[in-house]
N, C-alpha and C positions, 0 to 999 in steps of 0.2 A: 633694207637700205640700199641707194645708190649714191657711193662715190665719187666725186667727183675730181679726182686722181690727178693733179697735174696741173691745176685748174688754177692753184695759190703758192706760195714759195711752202716748199714743205719745212714740215713742222720741229727736225732735223736734221742737217746739214753735218754731217764729217764729211774733212780736204784733207790727203796728205800727212792722217794723222799717224805721230810718231814718237814711240817713247822709249823709254830708257829705263832700266833696273842699275845703275851699277853703267859695268864694262857691256850689261846685255839689251842688247833694243828688243826689247816687247813686241809694240809697235811698227811698222816698218813702211807706212804709208796709207793707214787703211782708208778708201773713200765709203762714203755708203750717204743716205739721204731717206728721208722716209714723208709718207707724206700721210696729212691727217686721215685718222681711219682704219689704218694698216695695221696689222697687226705682224710685226715680222721676227721667224724664231731663229736668231743670229746660234749658230753652231759650229761645231770644229772639236776635235780631241780634246782631253787633259790635256793643259797650260798652253793654248794655242794664241791664250787673249782677250775670251769675249767679256770676264768680269772684268779688267782694265778695261775694255772700253765702256760699258757702265759709267766705273767708278771716273774716267777723266769727264765725261759727259756727263757728271753728277757734279762736278769740280773738288774729287774728295781722295785726286791723284793733277799731280802735275803730267804735262805732256810738253817735249819739247820743239817742235814743231807742227805746220798744219795749223788746223781751223778748227772748228766745232761753234756751230750756232742754235741755238734750242729757241725758237720761234720768233729770232729775233734778238736774241742777247747773245754774245759773244761771248766765246773765251778762247784766250789764247797762253802760248806756249809762258810759259816761263814757273815759276814759282809763285805756289800759290793766296793767289788775293785774300784777305782780310775775310771774315763770314759777313761783316757788314756790312763787304760792300757782295756780294752776295746774295738780297736780299731780294731782286726781281727775277732770279734764276730760282731760285727759290718754292716760288710761284710757278712756275714754268716746267718741270716735273720732282719727278715720285720716285723713288728707286725702296722696291719692297726686297731687300735682302733672304737669302736660302736658308740661313735662317729666320724666323718670323724678327726677331729682337727685338718684339716687344720687350716695355717695365714690370714687371713680373708683380711689382707693391702697387700697381695700376689696374684698376677697372678697364676690361675694352674699350667701355665710351670714352674714361678716362687718357686712354692712347690717342684715342680719335681728336679730343679736340683738346691735348697739348699744343700745337701748331696754331691752330684760329687762334686759342687764348693771349698764348704767351708772343706767336710770333705778327703774329694779325693783327693785334689786339681789340678782338672781335669779344664781347661778352658774352659770358660764360650758358646764358639762356641761348644766343643764337645759335653757338658753339654747340650747347649740345643739340639743338634742334637740325645743324644738320649731318651731322653723327648720327643721332638716330634713320636720317632718314640715308645715308649713304652704308647703313650695318641694314638698314631692313632692304633696299636694293641685290645685300652680298649674301642674304638669305642667315644676316647671326643677327638682327635686333637684338631677341629675345634671349640672347648669352648680351647681352650689353655689359651688365651687372657683375658679370663673373670677370673673373682674374686670369692672363691666358694657362696658366697649370691647371686650370678649373676643361679649360675648350681641348677641343680634339685638335691634330694637327692640319686640316682643312680649315678649320674654325676658327685658327689660331691666324692660318695663310690667307681667310678675306678680314679679318678687321686689319692685318698687317697691311691691305689693300686699300680698305676705309681709310686708315691713317694715311698713306701717301696720298690717299685723293682730296683728303681735308681742305688744302689750300686750294684747288680747283685747278691741276695742272692738265693741260694736254699732250702731254708727255706722261707715260708710266714705262720705267725700268727697273725688269726681274729676271731675275740672279736665281735659275733655275727649280720654277716655283714647285713643278712636278716632283722633286725630287722624293720626301716623305708625304706622299700624299698614297691612297690605294685607289684600282679603275673608279671605282664609283663618287672619290670625293676628285678626285682627277679633272671626269667631264664634268663635276660640275663648277670646278675653274676656270672651265675654258668654255662652258656656259655664262656663268660672267662675266669672265672678260670678252667673250663675243658682245655682248651684250654693251661695253664699254664703249665697245669699237662704233658700233653705232648709235653712239651718244655721241661722234668727233671723236675721240682722246686715239691718242695714239700711242700703241703696245710695241715694246722693242725688250724680248723674250731670250737671256741667254741659258740655253739647254740643251741636254743633251738626249731625251724624250723624241725619239723619231714618229712616234704615232702619237703622239701630244702639237705637235709639228706637221703633220697629216693629216690631221681633224682640226685643226683648230688656227690655223696664219696663214697669212692672205698671199706671205712669199718668202721664202725660205734664204739666208745669206748663210758661207760657207769661209769657215775665216780656217786658214793654212798658213803658216812662214811668215805667221805678224800683219800679213794683208786678206781684202775680200778675194778668194779665190774662186767664189761660183754664187748666183743670184738670179732668183727665180722662184716661179709657183710651186709650191711641193710638188703641185702631178711632174712637171718635170726634175726637178730636184732632184728627189728622193725617189725618183722613178727610174729616171734614163739621168744618173751622173755623168761628167764631161769630165770632172777633173779629179786626177787620181789620188786628191783628198779630199773628196767628194765619196768615192768609190770605198777608199781605207774605212772610213767614219761609218758607213753601213755598215762593210761586215764588220767590222767590232762590235756593233753592236748588234748583228745575230748570231754569235761566237758566244759573248755576253750572254743569250738569251737561250742555248740551250745548254750552257752551262748551268742557267738558274735550273733548265729543266732536268738535267742531270745525264744529258744525252751529251754525248763526242760528237765536237766538230767537223766538219767531211773534212778529209786531206786530199 
């Protein structure tokens, strides 16, 4: 699919985003824009603020300065709006947590139909038809009657994606989506996410997985010191990094790989 990037307003626009936790400034002026159909990997060392950005975009955490627009819906600095005032935003953005956070007492199908039935007031028949279509597209329709504890990690992750997509949002946020997946399940997930982008979805993934970003992302954005320090195609950012923080990130990943194989890192 040929993407017409830049021909319409960004699906996600973040400008001058600043966020404090107590006396600590976590985000120090983040600027970021995502076009329709992009799969953007947000990378950086642990504690750099990746998950905080996702939470701010999903209106799960207040911020103190800057602005966020999600497909035309604005978020402003200050106290969190009441949940009733966020109904339009909830239709624009879906969030998949690192731990899938499915309701274990419900089947996969019932997890996916929750928001359409209770938030959008769809009939159960309509909600179930859409849920089954989403689960089918993600390759887990045959597991729809099982509860989360009966699913593999990869299956549960895809059910969580279906749940996030059930209200048809243009923007999907994911926090460390490959953290608990083996290589085969990781590639299945990557293929599923690529399919979503060809359907016009925009994806922002907070991840430490350099290989996944290299294989599936259209852009890599590196966060350090509470701000974006590098932004470009994986073939540039992950192969010819320009910022010291990106170099450090890639070196730390290399040392971890050596450790897993039982080898000593080079001196």
